[in-house]
C-alpha positions as CSV (number, residue, x, y, z in Angstrom):
1,M,-189.0,-1.0,125.5
2,G,-188.7,0.9,122.2
3,M,-189.5,4.5,121.2
4,L,-191.1,5.8,118.0
5,R,-191.7,9.4,116.8
6,L,-194.2,10.2,114.1
7,A,-195.4,13.5,112.7
8,R,-197.8,14.9,110.1
9,N,-198.9,18.4,109.1
10,A,-202.6,19.1,109.4
11,M,-204.9,22.0,110.5
12,A,-202.2,24.5,109.6
13,T,-199.9,23.0,112.2
14,R,-197.5,20.1,112.9
15,F,-198.8,17.2,114.9
16,E,-196.2,14.9,116.6
17,I,-196.5,11.7,118.6
18,V,-193.9,10.0,120.7
19,L,-194.7,6.4,121.6
20,H,-193.1,3.9,123.8
21,G,-193.8,0.1,123.7
22,P,-192.3,-3.3,123.2
23,R,-193.3,-3.8,119.5
24,E,-192.4,-1.1,117.0
25,S,-194.7,-2.4,114.3
26,A,-197.7,-2.2,116.6
27,L,-196.7,1.3,117.7
28,R,-196.3,2.5,114.2
29,A,-199.7,1.1,113.1
30,A,-201.4,2.8,116.1
31,G,-199.6,6.1,115.5
32,E,-200.3,6.2,111.8
33,E,-204.0,5.5,112.5
34,A,-204.1,8.3,115.1
35,L,-202.5,10.8,112.6
36,E,-204.8,9.7,109.9
37,E,-207.8,10.4,112.2
38,I,-206.5,13.9,112.7
39,C,-206.4,14.5,108.9
40,K,-210.0,13.1,108.6
41,L,-211.1,15.6,111.3
42,E,-209.4,18.4,109.3
43,D,-211.6,17.4,106.3
44,Q,-214.7,17.8,108.5
45,L,-213.8,20.9,110.5
46,S,-211.6,23.2,108.4
47,L,-213.0,26.6,107.6
48,F,-210.9,26.7,104.5
49,R,-211.8,23.3,102.8
50,S,-214.8,23.8,100.7
51,S,-215.9,20.2,101.1
52,S,-215.9,20.3,104.9
53,E,-219.0,20.3,107.1
54,I,-218.0,23.7,108.6
55,A,-217.6,25.2,105.2
56,H,-221.0,23.9,104.1
57,L,-222.5,25.4,107.3
58,N,-221.0,28.8,106.7
59,A,-222.2,28.8,103.1
60,R,-225.8,27.7,103.6
61,A,-227.0,27.9,107.2
62,A,-228.2,31.5,107.0
63,R,-230.6,30.4,104.3
64,E,-231.8,27.0,105.6
65,P,-231.1,24.4,108.3
66,V,-228.0,22.3,107.5
67,R,-227.6,18.8,108.6
68,V,-224.2,17.8,110.1
69,S,-222.8,14.5,111.2
70,P,-223.5,13.5,114.9
71,P,-219.9,14.0,116.0
72,V,-219.7,17.5,114.5
73,F,-223.1,18.4,116.0
74,Q,-221.8,17.2,119.4
75,L,-218.6,19.2,119.1
76,L,-220.6,22.4,118.2
77,R,-222.9,21.8,121.2
78,Q,-219.8,21.3,123.4
79,A,-218.5,24.7,122.1
80,A,-221.8,26.3,122.9
81,T,-221.6,24.9,126.5
82,I,-218.2,26.3,127.0
83,H,-219.4,29.7,125.5
84,A,-222.1,29.8,128.2
85,E,-219.7,28.6,131.0
86,T,-217.2,31.4,130.2
87,G,-219.7,34.2,129.7
88,G,-219.0,34.5,126.0
89,A,-215.2,34.7,126.3
90,F,-215.0,31.6,124.1
91,D,-217.0,31.8,120.9
92,I,-216.8,29.8,117.7
93,T,-218.7,32.5,115.8
94,I,-215.5,34.6,116.0
95,A,-214.7,34.3,112.3
96,P,-216.1,37.6,111.1
97,L,-213.9,39.4,113.7
98,L,-210.8,37.4,112.7
99,R,-211.4,38.4,109.1
100,C,-212.0,42.0,110.0
101,W,-208.7,42.2,112.0
102,G,-206.8,40.5,109.1
103,F,-206.0,37.4,111.1
104,M,-207.9,34.8,109.0
105,Q,-205.2,34.3,106.5
106,G,-202.7,37.0,107.5
107,T,-200.7,38.5,110.4
108,G,-203.3,41.2,111.3
109,C,-204.0,44.9,110.7
110,L,-206.1,47.6,112.3
111,P,-209.8,47.4,111.1
112,D,-212.0,50.1,109.9
113,P,-214.4,51.1,112.8
114,S,-217.5,50.6,110.7
115,A,-216.3,47.3,109.4
116,L,-215.6,46.2,113.0
117,Q,-219.1,47.1,114.1
118,T,-220.5,45.1,111.2
119,A,-218.4,42.1,112.2
120,R,-219.5,42.4,115.9
121,D,-223.1,42.3,114.8
122,R,-222.4,38.8,113.2
123,V,-220.8,37.3,116.3
124,G,-222.6,35.5,119.2
125,M,-223.7,31.9,119.9
126,D,-227.3,33.3,120.3
127,L,-227.2,33.5,116.5
128,V,-226.7,29.7,116.1
129,E,-229.8,27.5,116.4
130,F,-229.4,23.8,117.2
131,N,-232.0,21.1,116.3
132,P,-231.0,17.9,118.1
133,S,-233.9,15.9,116.5
134,D,-232.3,15.9,113.1
135,H,-228.7,17.3,113.8
136,T,-229.3,20.4,111.9
137,I,-228.0,23.9,112.5
138,R,-229.3,27.2,111.3
139,F,-227.8,30.8,111.5
140,K,-230.3,33.5,112.5
141,R,-228.5,36.2,110.5
142,P,-226.5,36.4,107.2
143,G,-222.8,36.8,107.7
144,V,-222.5,34.5,110.7
145,M,-219.4,32.2,110.2
146,L,-217.9,29.5,112.4
147,D,-214.2,29.1,113.1
148,L,-213.1,26.1,115.1
149,G,-209.5,27.1,115.4
150,A,-209.6,27.4,119.2
151,I,-211.2,24.0,119.7
152,G,-210.5,21.8,116.6
153,K,-206.9,20.9,117.4
154,G,-207.9,19.9,120.9
155,C,-210.7,17.7,119.5
156,A,-208.3,16.1,117.1
157,I,-205.7,15.3,119.8
158,E,-208.4,13.9,122.1
159,R,-209.7,11.6,119.3
160,A,-206.1,10.5,118.4
161,A,-205.4,9.7,122.1
162,E,-208.6,7.6,122.2
163,L,-207.4,5.6,119.2
164,L,-204.0,5.0,120.7
165,R,-205.5,3.8,124.0
166,E,-207.9,1.5,122.1
167,A,-204.8,0.0,120.3
168,G,-203.2,-0.7,123.7
169,V,-200.7,2.1,123.8
170,E,-199.8,2.9,127.4
171,S,-197.1,5.5,127.0
172,A,-197.3,8.3,124.5
173,L,-197.2,12.1,124.2
174,L,-199.1,14.0,121.4
175,H,-199.0,17.6,120.6
176,G,-200.4,19.9,117.9
177,G,-198.2,22.9,117.3
178,T,-197.1,22.7,120.9
179,S,-200.2,24.6,121.9
180,T,-202.1,21.5,123.0
181,V,-200.4,18.5,124.5
182,Y,-201.9,15.2,125.7
183,A,-200.0,12.7,127.8
184,I,-200.9,9.0,127.9
185,G,-199.3,7.3,130.9
186,H,-195.7,8.1,131.5
187,P,-192.3,7.6,129.8
188,P,-190.4,4.5,130.8
189,D,-187.8,6.4,132.9
190,A,-190.1,8.8,134.8
191,E,-193.4,9.0,136.6
192,A,-194.8,11.7,134.3
193,W,-194.0,13.6,131.2
194,K,-192.2,16.9,131.8
195,I,-193.5,19.8,129.8
196,S,-192.0,23.3,129.6
197,I,-194.2,26.3,128.8
198,E,-192.3,28.9,126.9
199,G,-192.5,32.6,127.7
200,P,-192.6,35.6,125.4
201,P,-189.7,35.7,122.8
202,S,-186.9,38.0,123.6
203,H,-184.8,40.1,121.3
204,D,-182.3,37.3,120.7
205,G,-185.1,34.9,119.7
206,E,-184.9,32.8,122.9
207,S,-188.0,31.9,124.8
208,P,-187.1,31.2,128.5
209,P,-189.6,28.9,130.2
210,L,-192.4,30.3,132.4
211,A,-193.2,27.0,134.0
212,T,-192.4,23.3,134.0
213,I,-195.2,20.9,134.7
214,S,-195.7,17.1,135.1
215,L,-198.4,15.7,132.8
216,R,-199.9,12.2,133.0
217,D,-203.2,11.0,131.5
218,E,-204.4,14.6,130.9
219,A,-204.2,17.5,128.4
220,L,-202.4,20.8,128.6
221,S,-203.3,23.8,126.4
222,V,-201.5,27.1,126.1
223,S,-202.9,30.3,124.6
224,A,-200.7,33.4,124.1
225,V,-200.9,36.8,122.4
226,W,-197.6,36.3,120.5
227,G,-197.3,34.2,117.4
228,K,-199.8,35.6,114.8
229,S,-199.7,39.3,115.9
230,F,-198.7,42.8,114.8
231,K,-197.5,46.0,116.4
232,S,-199.6,49.1,116.8
233,G,-197.5,51.7,118.5
234,E,-196.1,50.1,121.7
235,R,-198.9,47.5,121.8
236,T,-198.7,43.9,120.5
237,L,-202.1,42.9,119.1
238,G,-202.6,39.2,118.9
239,H,-205.0,36.9,117.0
240,V,-206.9,35.9,120.1
241,L,-209.8,38.2,120.2
242,D,-212.4,39.0,122.9
243,P,-215.7,38.1,121.2
244,R,-217.5,40.4,123.7
245,T,-215.7,43.5,122.6
246,G,-214.4,42.7,119.2
247,N,-210.8,43.6,120.2
248,P,-207.6,41.6,120.8
249,A,-207.4,40.0,124.2
250,S,-205.5,42.3,126.6
251,S,-206.0,41.0,130.1
252,A,-203.1,38.6,129.9
253,I,-200.2,37.6,127.6
254,L,-200.5,33.8,128.3
255,A,-202.9,31.3,129.8
256,A,-202.3,27.6,130.4
257,L,-204.4,24.9,132.0
258,T,-204.8,21.2,132.2
259,T,-208.0,19.1,132.0
260,P,-208.7,15.4,131.2
261,S,-210.2,16.5,127.9
262,A,-208.0,18.1,125.2
263,T,-211.1,19.6,123.6
264,D,-212.0,21.3,126.8
265,S,-208.4,22.5,127.5
266,D,-208.0,24.0,124.0
267,A,-211.2,26.1,124.4
268,L,-210.8,27.0,128.0
269,S,-207.2,28.2,127.7
270,T,-208.5,30.6,125.0
271,A,-211.2,31.8,127.4
272,L,-208.8,32.2,130.3
273,L,-206.5,34.4,128.1
274,V,-209.4,36.6,127.2
275,L,-210.6,36.9,130.8
276,G,-207.3,37.1,132.6
277,E,-206.2,36.6,136.2
278,S,-209.5,37.8,137.8
279,A,-211.3,34.8,136.2
280,M,-208.8,32.1,137.4
281,G,-211.1,30.9,140.2
282,H,-214.1,30.7,138.0
283,I,-212.4,28.8,135.2
284,R,-210.8,26.3,137.6
285,S,-214.2,25.6,139.1
286,L,-215.5,24.5,135.7
287,R,-213.6,21.2,135.6
288,P,-212.6,19.2,138.7
289,G,-208.8,18.9,139.2
290,M,-207.9,21.7,136.7
291,R,-204.5,23.3,137.1
292,A,-204.0,26.7,135.6
293,M,-201.8,29.7,135.3
294,V,-202.0,33.2,133.8
295,A,-199.0,35.4,132.8
296,M,-199.2,39.2,132.7
297,E,-196.7,41.8,131.7
298,S,-195.2,43.8,134.6
299,G,-192.8,46.6,134.8
300,D,-189.6,44.5,134.6
301,G,-190.7,41.2,133.2
302,T,-193.5,38.7,133.2
303,R,-195.6,38.1,136.3
304,I,-197.2,34.7,136.9
305,A,-200.6,34.1,138.6
306,P,-200.3,30.4,139.3
307,G,-203.2,28.1,140.0
308,G,-201.4,24.8,140.9
309,L,-200.0,24.3,137.4
310,G,-196.4,23.6,138.3
311,E,-193.1,25.2,139.0
312,C,-193.6,28.8,137.8
313,L,-190.7,31.2,137.2
314,F,-190.6,35.0,137.0
315,V,-189.0,36.0,133.7
316,K,-187.3,39.4,133.6
317,K,-187.1,41.5,130.5
318,A,-184.0,41.2,128.5
319,V,-181.7,44.2,128.7
């Protein structure tokens, strides 16, 4: 039983695949095909590629209905469903707010209040009109802009996993920037893949684990406030925004969950971070068998609200 590791940069992150199997040549061919599919999806979904379907939508859909490919139409409809399921906590029309807060291509800044209000007026799935008969989409207001950053990586990993399975791969682990992971089967020496969820970085740069979980034939996604963020006084303001208020998410500092679908897990972990601990029961009810956890800041460390995700640890603040 051999092991092969492949990687490629796409969607502004690094995708990696670890594969186990008896024939390295077959593993390599399957892995390369999976990574190539991720790059093709970036060409379709990237906000920043002028030739992508999403860029065409953003440029034209406020003036006229724009036809998209059936897979992209299906993904956008799936995003609309998750938006409804989460009461608007997940919203792919978030792009005007991301730009206003300086997170679209930067690390963030405080917005002008009037600009923030203008951006809020351009956010909401009610501003997106779907026509299933011809796979067209129209925006009901100028300035509406889609950003699939909170669902696109999950979609890419899910499609890559499907291709690996079709190629006969029975043991593999895929991840995109470590924020979404998908496990196929199990490694040769264990019954499941062991995944650690890192906590907030400390002053020495270390990130002690908040939890260790077992993963097998399912996806794990993690959303956190650190990473792309900036300081305003004593507050850390992260790039995950609450579409309902227009402000950075503040109910939790990290949310993680597992589902069979990497597309779902990517989007739902974002919604859970926005909604916080009080929404744990509702989010878990959306998908059978979901495991989840939410982490909040407490007086002397990080408090965990577990929902069956795995072995969770209380992490104290570094002194």
